[in-house]
N, C-alpha and C positions, 0 to 999 in steps of 0.2 A: 495657653487658655483653654478649658473645655469649649469643646463645638467647632475648633478649629480645623480644617481638614487636613493638614499634616500631620494632627496627632490621631492614632488609632482608637478611636473609643466607641462602645457599643451604645451610645446614647445620642440623642437630637440635641443640638444648641440652642436654639431659639424657636419659640411659639411665636407667630404671629397671628392674633386673633381677628377675624373679617378681613381675611388675607387677600380677598378678589376685590376691595374696594380701591378708590381711585387713590387714596395716599399710602393705604398698607400693601398696595402691590409695588410700591418705590420700596418698602422697608425690606419687602422680601426679595427685590433686585438687587439691592447694596448688600444686603447678609449674604447671598449668594456670591456676587462679586467679592466680598472682604474673605470669603473662603469657609462662612459658616454652616454648619448643617442647621436645616430649615424644615420647621413643620409650620403648616398653615389653616387655617381653619374655615371652612366656607359653610353657608347653611345646607346645600345638595351639592352632592358630586356628580349629579345628572345634568347641571345646567351649565351648558358648553360656552354661554356668554361670560360667566363668572369664573370657568374654569380652564380655558382653553389659553388665556392671556397670561396665567401663570406657569403652564405646563411647558411653553415655549420659550421660555426666561432663560438665558443663559446657564449653565450647571443646573438648571431643574430636573434633568432625568437623573443626575449622578447624587442630588443632594435636597431635594425637595420633597416632602410627603407633605400630600394634601388628606386631612380629614373631615368629618361633618362633625357641627357643634353649631348650638343655637344659645344665643344670650339667655332665652327664656327658660331652657330645658337645664337646671342645674345637674342633671345626672349626665350628661354630655360632657362635662368639661374635666373630671378625673384622669378620663382614658385620654384626652386630647393633651393634657398638661402632663402628664405621666413619662416622667425620664427625661424631662428638658432642664436646663441649665437658667435658660431666662425666659422671660414672656414679655412681648409688647402687646399689651392690650390697646388695639386701636381699633376695635370695633366699638360703634355707637348708634343709637338714630342720630341722622343727620337733617332732619327735616326742620327748615326754619320756621316755619307753621306745624305745628304738631298735630297728630290725632285726636290727642287725650291722653295719650299712653307712654308719653316717651320719659315722663320721670320714673315712672314703674319700670320701664325695660333698661333705662341707665341706669339705675340705682340697683335693680334686683341683677340685670346681667353683669355688672361690676362686680358685686358680691359672690356670685355664682363662680367667677373665674379665680378670684381671690382665696374664696374658702377652698378652690381645688388645690389651689397653691400651697396654701397651708397643709394639706395632707399629703402634701408631694414634697419630701426631703432632698430632692436634687436643684430643685428651683431655689437660685440664690436673688435673685432680684426680679421685680416687675416694672417696666417701664409703661406708666399708662397715660394715655393721652386724654388731656381732661381739654380745656379751652381759655382762651381769653373772655371768654361769657360767664367765668367763672370767678372772672377779676373785676370787670367794668362796668357791671348794667345793677340797676335799681340804686344806684347813689346819687349824691348831691352831686352836681357838675362842678368842679373846681377847677383851679388852675394846679391841683397837685399830680405831682408824677406818678402813676401808679406803678408798683411794684408786686413782687410775688406776697409780700405781705397784706395786700388787698384782698376782697373777697366782695362778690356781686350780693347783693342785699336781695335775699327771694322774696321779702316782702314789702321790696319797696317800689316806688311808683313806676309804672311803666316796663317791669320786667317781664318777659315773656316765658311760656312753658319751656321751649326750648333750653334759654338762657338757665332757667331754674335747675333743668334736669342735668345739666353740665355742673352748676354749682354744686348738688345735692350730693350728685352719684361722686365728685373728687372728696366731697367730704367724708362719705360712707366710708371711702378706701381710706382716708387718712385715720379714722376712726376704727376702722377693721385691724390696721396694721399696728395700732396701738394696743388692742385688746385680743391678740392672738394667745391663745392659754399655751403655758408651759407644756413642753412635749409635743408641740406640733411645729411646724417648718417656721422660723421666724423670719423670712426672706426680708429683703430690703426693699423702699417703694422709692421711686423718682415719679414726680407728675410733671408732664410739660404740659403748657398752656400755650398754644399756636394760636396766633389771629387766623385769619382767612387764606386758608390753603390755594395756593394758584399756582401753575405751572403745565408743564406737558402730560399729556396721559398715555397708559401702559394699557388701557383696558376701553372697551367702548362704554362702560357704565357712567352715566350722567346724573353724578350728585349736585349739590346746590350750587358750587362756584363753576361747576361745568356748564350747567344751566342759563346762570347769569351770564356768563363771558357768551353763550351762545347765543343768547338772545340781542346781546350788544352787536355783536358782528352780522347778524341778520337783521338789526334795524325792528326787531320785535317788542320792542318798548317805544311809547310813546315821548318820552323824556327821560331826564336824569333827575331823580331824587337826591338831594345832599345828604346819603347814607357813607359816614366815613368809617373806616375802618384799616387797622394794622393788616400787612399782606405777609405772608411766608410763603418761598419758593418749596414745592412738593419734595423737592431733591433735598433741599436744606433741610426740611423735615425729617426724611427717612436719616439723613446724615446725623441728623441731631439726636435721633432714637440710639443709634449704634454709640455715638459716644458718650452719652447719657449712663448706658449699660454698661460700658467698658471702662467708668471711670467713678472710682469707689467715693469721690469726694462730692459727687451726686446724689448719695445716699441719702433719704427724708429731704428732699429738696424738692420745692415748686420751681420750674423756670420757665420764664416767658420766651416765646419763639416769636420772631417777628420783626420785619424792617424798623427801624426806630424813628419813621415818621408817618403818621397817619395821610392816607389817601381818600379820597370822596368817588363817586362813580363818573363825574365830570373829568376826574383824573384818568381814570381806569379808560374812557372813550378817548381821551386825547392821544394816549399811548398807543392803544389799539388804530387809531385814525390816521397817525403818523404814519404808522407800516403797512396798512391795509387800503386805506383809504384812495391812495394811487394804484391800488391794484383793483379796483370796482366795487370797493365795498362802503356800503353807506351807513357809516356811525352816527348814531344820535347825537345830538351837542346838544338840544333845547333841554333847560334846567326846566324842574317841574316844581310850580308854586306851590308852598306848603297849603294853600287852601284847595286846592284840586286834589292833593292827597288825603287831606281831611274829609272832603266828600266820599270819595273812591275808600275810604277806611271802612263807611257803613255797608260795605256791598262786597268789600275784598277781604279776607281773612289775613292774606298775606301784608297789604299795607297797611292794616289795622296792629297789626303785628310791630311792622318797620317803624309807625307813626312817633313812637316817642324816641327815636334814636336819631329823626332826621335833624341837619345840623349839630349834632352833638360831637365836640370832637375832644378824644382824650389824650391825655398824654401819658406814652406807657415807656417803660424801660425795659430794653433788654440788656441791660452792662452785665447781670447774672450770667446770662447764656454766653456773652463771648468770653467772659472770664473764665469760668468754670469749663465750656466746651471747647472754647478757641476756635469760635466759629465767627464767619463775618457774612452776613444774611445778603442774598442775591437783592438788586434792586427790581421794584416791581416792574419796572418797565420791561428788562428782560423776559422776567419770567410770565407776564401777560401776552408778551409777543411770541414766545416759544408757546405757549398756552394756543394762541390761535392758529399757527400753523400745523399743531397737533391737530386740532378740532377739525381743520380743513383736510387735513392727510386722512384723517378716520372718517371723513364722510357725515361728520356729524353737522356740519357747516357746508354748504356747497361751494365748489370751485366757480368765481367768477373767470370772466373772459381775459382779464388782465391779471389775473394769479398768475405770480413767480414761486413756484416751489423752491424751497432751499435743501441743502444737500444734507443737513444735518441740524439738530436743534441744541 
């Protein structure tokens, strides 16, 4: 297979966009460990916080090249994509409460990458990170088990800008691939729809999931709203990208990634408390009543966006992932405990007097 280190080829195997991100760094790590030549994009090579964790990965010196590219700068992508066999488009706006620009950046950024791929005749396949946010929101709540055939309703009640951005960006990707002109590169597309990504960190960059778990461990939230979500271990996410890339049966498919059971924030707190409570961490356990959240929503944009999701539990099927990728998903308790130790060891969460470090995650 092209890009494997045992073959003498003068091309890069896989481009990973947004390579310094929480999930993308795991993709880079696993690609390198699997023998691929990797090129990763970052917005600035002059930012050591973003670049250094990638440079110290095993095999990075031999097989990793970092280049600058920005989702909002279309002219930065042809050079980034040049000579690559595969592209993992992982980079995306990740804020749960948008600054008003999330839809434009997500859609335009996705199209900028795909347009470059359509002009680069070495690219065989793009694996695009979408989200369960493109499947489960703005809909009437029913007992129906949601699958890859379902889409979020961007005009539906309670859907927020982040959820719209993920939905519209994925739809734009499918529409683009269907309309690639004859003569341009007709690459294959697979879209992955992960749930809430959790698990250990390879960087110190704090995204949405890191911030949430840090706040729970630090008792920085007064209580637990009944938010339900499906979770996926970040290591499973990276593995799924590689399996989707390598398996032609995934061409043209959407694939839900996540443990086959929704959990709420109380479950998250219970998992963390079981492990870290005896070590001196005061994990919040009190359920926040809806009326308090409703009042807070008038003053806090984060709460306002989350309010329509309180108490809503959807049924999601991961059958396609288990069938096509032959992957069994890690239980969220293990992912969250591993994440907790990672946050403490990196100093993102302070060590308590009773803390007992583990030798491995």
